[in-house]
C-alpha positions as CSV (number, residue, x, y, z in Angstrom):
1,S,106.9,73.1,-58.3
2,A,109.9,70.9,-57.6
3,K,112.0,74.3,-58.2
4,L,110.0,76.1,-55.7
5,A,110.2,73.2,-53.2
6,A,113.9,72.9,-53.8
7,D,114.7,76.3,-53.1
8,G,112.2,76.9,-50.4
9,L,110.4,79.3,-52.3
10,H,106.5,80.2,-52.3
11,A,105.0,81.9,-55.5
12,D,101.8,83.9,-55.8
13,A,101.5,84.2,-59.2
14,I,102.5,83.2,-62.8
15,G,102.5,85.0,-65.9
16,G,104.2,87.0,-68.9
17,M,104.0,88.9,-71.9
18,T,100.8,88.2,-73.9
19,L,100.5,86.0,-76.3
20,G,103.3,83.8,-75.9
21,A,103.0,83.2,-72.2
22,D,99.3,83.0,-72.0
23,P,98.7,79.4,-72.8
24,I,101.5,78.1,-70.6
25,S,100.7,80.2,-67.6
26,L,97.0,79.1,-67.6
27,S,98.0,75.6,-68.0
28,I,100.3,75.6,-65.0
29,G,97.8,77.7,-63.1
30,V,95.2,75.3,-63.7
31,E,97.4,72.3,-62.8
32,S,98.4,74.1,-59.6
33,A,94.8,74.6,-58.6
34,R,94.3,70.9,-59.3
35,Q,97.0,69.9,-57.1
36,Q,96.6,72.6,-54.4
37,P,93.1,73.9,-54.4
38,D,93.9,75.9,-51.2
39,D,97.1,77.6,-52.4
40,F,97.3,77.7,-56.1
41,L,99.2,79.9,-58.2
42,Q,97.1,83.2,-59.8
43,V,97.7,83.7,-63.3
44,F,97.7,87.1,-65.2
45,T,98.8,88.3,-68.5
46,V,101.0,91.4,-69.4
47,R,99.9,93.6,-72.3
48,K,102.4,95.0,-74.8
49,E,101.1,98.4,-74.1
50,A,98.6,99.8,-71.4
51,K,95.1,100.1,-72.7
52,G,94.0,103.5,-73.7
53,H,90.6,103.2,-72.2
54,G,89.3,101.1,-69.1
55,T,91.5,100.4,-66.4
56,G,94.5,101.5,-68.4
57,R,96.7,98.8,-66.8
58,R,99.5,96.5,-68.5
59,I,98.8,93.9,-66.1
60,E,95.6,92.1,-66.3
61,G,94.3,89.3,-64.4
62,N,95.0,87.9,-60.9
63,F,98.0,90.0,-60.0
64,R,98.7,92.0,-56.7
65,E,101.5,94.2,-55.7
66,G,104.0,92.4,-53.7
67,D,103.3,88.9,-55.3
68,A,106.2,86.6,-55.7
69,V,106.0,85.9,-59.4
70,I,107.3,83.2,-61.8
71,V,107.9,85.1,-65.4
72,V,106.9,82.8,-68.4
73,D,107.9,83.0,-72.0
74,D,107.5,80.6,-74.8
75,V,110.7,81.3,-76.4
76,I,114.0,83.5,-75.1
77,T,116.0,84.7,-77.9
78,T,117.7,88.1,-76.7
79,G,115.6,88.4,-73.6
80,G,113.6,91.5,-74.9
81,S,110.2,90.5,-74.3
82,T,110.8,88.8,-71.2
83,L,112.7,91.9,-69.8
84,K,109.8,93.9,-70.9
85,A,107.4,91.6,-68.9
86,I,109.8,91.8,-65.9
87,D,109.7,95.7,-66.2
88,A,105.9,95.9,-66.1
89,I,105.7,93.4,-63.3
90,E,108.4,95.0,-61.1
91,S,106.7,98.8,-61.9
92,E,103.6,97.5,-60.3
93,G,105.3,96.0,-57.3
94,G,105.9,92.3,-58.0
95,R,108.8,90.5,-56.8
96,I,110.4,88.0,-59.8
97,L,111.3,84.6,-58.5
98,F,112.7,83.5,-61.7
99,A,111.8,82.8,-65.3
100,F,110.7,80.0,-67.1
101,V,110.6,79.3,-70.9
102,L,109.9,76.6,-73.0
103,V,112.7,77.1,-75.5
104,D,115.9,79.0,-74.7
105,R,117.4,79.8,-78.3
106,E,120.8,80.3,-76.8
107,E,121.1,83.7,-78.4
108,G,121.8,85.9,-75.2
109,G,118.5,86.2,-73.6
110,R,119.6,83.9,-70.5
111,Q,122.6,86.0,-70.0
112,A,120.6,89.1,-70.0
113,L,118.2,88.0,-67.4
114,Q,121.1,86.7,-65.3
115,E,122.4,90.0,-65.8
116,R,119.5,91.5,-63.8
117,G,119.9,88.6,-61.2
118,I,117.2,86.5,-62.5
119,E,117.5,82.8,-63.0
120,V,116.3,81.4,-66.2
121,L,114.8,77.7,-66.5
122,S,114.2,76.3,-69.5
123,L,112.6,73.0,-70.7
124,F,114.5,73.0,-74.1
125,T,117.5,74.5,-75.6
126,R,118.0,75.1,-79.1
127,T,121.1,72.6,-78.8
128,T,118.9,69.9,-77.0
129,L,116.1,70.1,-79.6
130,L,118.5,70.7,-82.8
131,G,121.7,68.7,-81.5
132,H,124.1,71.7,-82.5
């Protein structure tokens, strides 16, 4: 919320690759609804692979083409799974605002996303947690 306000951004939805992103996205979405009941973040999840039946979609939940999205992950190491989620979101018409991760292991993931023009915000880094 502070990041969005500081940068003058408006997000429509929040989500990322299942399972790591799910509890984070849902918690933020619930808090968003509590704070702003008329304009809260919609929550979605990105499947590792499209279902072979039903809708056959990779993105499930409250996501629409054109949504401004915050991508979430629990941990970023190389950035591979976060980039897969970003690719799925962009392929269905989502616009990535930035990525939010709980822990950046400082093993190249932040740089991989930055090379795609995506800012990464982390709650912790390996250095802040371990001191080295």
